[in-house]
BAMI-832541 format. One record per residue: residue number from 0; residue in three letters; y, z, x of N, C-alpha, C in turn. Coordinates in Angstrom, 2 decimals, decimal comma, padded with zeros to 5 digits. Layout:
<nodes>
(node NUM; 'ALA'; (Y; Z; X); (Y; Z; X); (Y; Z; X));
...
</nodes>
This chain:
<nodes>
(node 0; 'MET'; (098,83; -159,29; -049,84); (097,87; -158,78; -050,79); (098,59; -157,85; -051,77));
(node 1; 'THR'; (098,29; -158,04; -053,03); (098,87; -157,19; -054,06); (097,77; -156,34; -054,66));
(node 2; 'SER'; (098,03; -155,07; -054,76); (097,06; -154,18; -055,39); (097,79; -153,27; -056,37));
(node 3; 'SER'; (097,07; -152,90; -057,40); (097,64; -152,01; -058,40); (097,00; -150,64; -058,30));
(node 4; 'PHE'; (097,76; -149,65; -058,67); (097,21; -148,31; -058,76); (097,92; -147,60; -059,90));
(node 5; 'VAL'; (097,25; -146,60; -060,44); (097,76; -145,89; -061,61); (097,96; -144,42; -061,24));
(node 6; 'ILE'; (099,14; -143,92; -061,57); (099,42; -142,49; -061,42); (099,51; -141,94; -062,84));
(node 7; 'THR'; (098,51; -141,18; -063,23); (098,43; -140,65; -064,59); (099,03; -139,24; -064,67));
(node 8; 'PRO'; (099,24; -138,76; -065,89); (099,70; -137,37; -066,03); (098,79; -136,36; -065,34));
(node 9; 'ARG'; (097,48; -136,66; -065,28); (096,55; -135,75; -064,60); (096,93; -135,60; -063,13));
(node 10; 'VAL'; (097,27; -136,71; -062,48); (097,67; -136,68; -061,07); (098,99; -135,92; -060,91));
(node 11; 'ILE'; (099,94; -136,23; -061,76); (101,25; -135,57; -061,69); (101,13; -134,07; -061,93));
(node 12; 'GLN'; (100,35; -133,68; -062,92); (100,16; -132,25; -063,20); (099,49; -131,54; -062,04));
(node 13; 'THR'; (098,51; -132,20; -061,43); (097,83; -131,59; -060,28); (098,79; -131,40; -059,12));
(node 14; 'ILE'; (099,60; -132,40; -058,84); (100,57; -132,29; -057,75); (101,61; -131,22; -058,07));
(node 15; 'ASN'; (102,08; -131,18; -059,31); (103,09; -130,19; -059,70); (102,56; -128,76; -059,66));
(node 16; 'SER'; (101,24; -128,58; -059,71); (100,68; -127,23; -059,66); (100,57; -126,69; -058,24));
(node 17; 'MET'; (100,87; -127,51; -057,25); (100,78; -127,10; -055,85); (102,04; -126,37; -055,41));
(node 18; 'THR'; (101,94; -125,74; -054,25); (103,12; -125,10; -053,67); (104,13; -126,19; -053,32));
(node 19; 'PRO'; (105,40; -125,85; -053,24); (106,42; -126,87; -052,91); (106,12; -127,62; -051,60));
(node 20; 'ASP'; (105,65; -126,92; -050,58); (105,34; -127,58; -049,31); (104,20; -128,58; -049,47));
(node 21; 'ASP'; (103,11; -128,16; -050,13); (101,98; -129,06; -050,34); (102,37; -130,22; -051,24));
(node 22; 'ARG'; (103,13; -129,93; -052,27); (103,58; -130,98; -053,20); (104,34; -132,07; -052,45));
(node 23; 'SER'; (105,22; -131,68; -051,58); (106,02; -132,64; -050,81); (105,15; -133,49; -049,89));
(node 24; 'VAL'; (104,27; -132,84; -049,15); (103,42; -133,55; -048,20); (102,43; -134,47; -048,92));
(node 25; 'ILE'; (101,84; -134,00; -050,01); (100,88; -134,82; -050,76); (101,58; -136,03; -051,37));
(node 26; 'SER'; (102,78; -135,84; -051,89); (103,55; -136,96; -052,44); (103,86; -137,98; -051,36));
(node 27; 'GLN'; (104,25; -137,49; -050,20); (104,53; -138,38; -049,08); (103,27; -139,12; -048,65));
(node 28; 'ALA'; (102,14; -138,43; -048,63); (100,87; -139,07; -048,25); (100,49; -140,17; -049,25));
(node 29; 'LEU'; (100,71; -139,93; -050,53); (100,44; -140,96; -051,53); (101,28; -142,21; -051,30));
(node 30; 'SER'; (102,55; -142,01; -051,04); (103,41; -143,18; -050,81); (103,03; -143,87; -049,50));
(node 31; 'MET'; (102,66; -143,11; -048,49); (102,23; -143,73; -047,23); (101,02; -144,63; -047,46));
(node 32; 'GLU'; (100,03; -144,12; -048,18); (098,79; -144,89; -048,36); (098,95; -146,02; -049,35));
(node 33; 'TYR'; (099,49; -145,72; -050,53); (099,48; -146,70; -051,60); (100,68; -147,64; -051,61));
(node 34; 'ILE'; (101,78; -147,27; -051,01); (102,95; -148,15; -050,99); (103,13; -148,79; -049,61));
(node 35; 'LEU'; (103,02; -147,99; -048,56); (103,26; -148,51; -047,21); (102,00; -149,01; -046,51));
(node 36; 'GLY'; (100,83; -148,65; -047,04); (099,58; -149,07; -046,43); (099,27; -148,38; -045,12));
(node 37; 'GLU'; (099,82; -147,18; -044,93); (099,60; -146,41; -043,71); (098,59; -145,31; -043,94));
(node 38; 'ASN'; (098,03; -144,80; -042,85); (097,07; -143,70; -042,91); (097,84; -142,38; -042,93));
(node 39; 'PRO'; (097,70; -141,58; -043,99); (098,45; -140,33; -044,09); (097,84; -139,14; -043,34));
(node 40; 'ASP'; (096,69; -139,34; -042,71); (096,00; -138,21; -042,05); (096,86; -137,49; -041,03));
(node 41; 'THR'; (097,78; -138,19; -040,40); (098,58; -137,58; -039,34); (099,55; -136,52; -039,85));
(node 42; 'ILE'; (099,89; -136,56; -041,14); (100,87; -135,59; -041,66); (100,21; -134,46; -042,45));
(node 43; 'LEU'; (098,88; -134,53; -042,61); (098,19; -133,55; -043,44); (097,47; -132,49; -042,61));
(node 44; 'SER'; (097,59; -131,24; -043,04); (096,80; -130,16; -042,44); (095,37; -130,29; -042,96));
(node 45; 'PRO'; (094,42; -129,57; -042,38); (093,05; -129,65; -042,88); (092,92; -129,32; -044,38));
(node 46; 'MET'; (093,62; -128,30; -044,85); (093,55; -127,95; -046,27); (094,24; -129,01; -047,13));
(node 47; 'GLN'; (095,33; -129,57; -046,64); (096,02; -130,63; -047,38); (095,16; -131,89; -047,45));
(node 48; 'LYS'; (094,33; -132,11; -046,44); (093,40; -133,26; -046,49); (092,41; -133,09; -047,63));
(node 49; 'VAL'; (091,97; -131,88; -047,88); (091,07; -131,62; -049,01); (091,79; -131,87; -050,32));
(node 50; 'LEU'; (093,00; -131,34; -050,44); (093,79; -131,57; -051,65); (094,06; -133,06; -051,86));
(node 51; 'TYR'; (094,40; -133,74; -050,79); (094,69; -135,16; -050,88); (093,46; -135,96; -051,29));
(node 52; 'ALA'; (092,31; -135,58; -050,80); (091,07; -136,26; -051,18); (090,83; -136,16; -052,69));
(node 53; 'ILE'; (091,13; -135,01; -053,26); (091,00; -134,82; -054,71); (091,98; -135,73; -055,45));
(node 54; 'ILE'; (093,23; -135,72; -055,02); (094,27; -136,55; -055,65); (093,90; -138,03; -055,52));
(node 55; 'ARG'; (093,48; -138,45; -054,36); (093,10; -139,85; -054,14); (091,93; -140,24; -055,05));
(node 56; 'PHE'; (090,97; -139,33; -055,22); (089,86; -139,58; -056,14); (090,38; -139,79; -057,56));
(node 57; 'TYR'; (091,31; -138,94; -057,99); (091,90; -139,09; -059,33); (092,59; -140,45; -059,48));
(node 58; 'VAL'; (093,37; -140,83; -058,48); (094,09; -142,10; -058,55); (093,10; -143,26; -058,64));
(node 59; 'ARG'; (092,10; -143,25; -057,81); (091,11; -144,34; -057,83); (090,34; -144,37; -059,15));
(node 60; 'GLN'; (089,93; -143,22; -059,62); (089,20; -143,15; -060,88); (090,06; -143,61; -062,06));
(node 61; 'ASP'; (091,29; -143,15; -062,12); (092,19; -143,53; -063,21); (092,56; -145,00; -063,14));
(node 62; 'THR'; (092,73; -145,53; -061,95); (093,04; -146,95; -061,78); (091,87; -147,80; -062,25));
(node 63; 'GLU'; (090,68; -147,44; -061,83); (089,48; -148,20; -062,25); (089,32; -148,14; -063,77));
(node 64; 'ARG'; (089,52; -146,98; -064,34); (089,41; -146,83; -065,79); (090,42; -147,73; -066,50));
(node 65; 'ARG'; (091,65; -147,74; -066,02); (092,70; -148,57; -066,64); (092,38; -150,05; -066,50));
(node 66; 'LEU'; (091,91; -150,47; -065,34); (091,59; -151,88; -065,12); (090,42; -152,33; -065,99));
(node 67; 'ASN'; (089,48; -151,44; -066,24); (088,33; -151,77; -067,10); (088,71; -151,83; -068,57));
(node 68; 'GLN'; (089,81; -151,22; -068,95); (090,27; -151,25; -070,34); (090,97; -152,56; -070,66));
(node 69; 'GLN'; (091,43; -153,27; -069,66); (092,19; -154,50; -069,90); (091,31; -155,67; -070,20));
</nodes>
């Protein structure tokens, strides 16, 4: 199965605004979910799960917006 996803400047800016520790874990969680197809919950603290939910929402929203523009 092939799926597309979009990482926009909004996502990158949000990740870059985090602490270095959170930035690293959130980036790893994104690659786990969107590239490897794995569940990233095991590497996230409760607060990081909240941050990740926001980032994931941005990715899904931006991807849908881009696909609807085509």
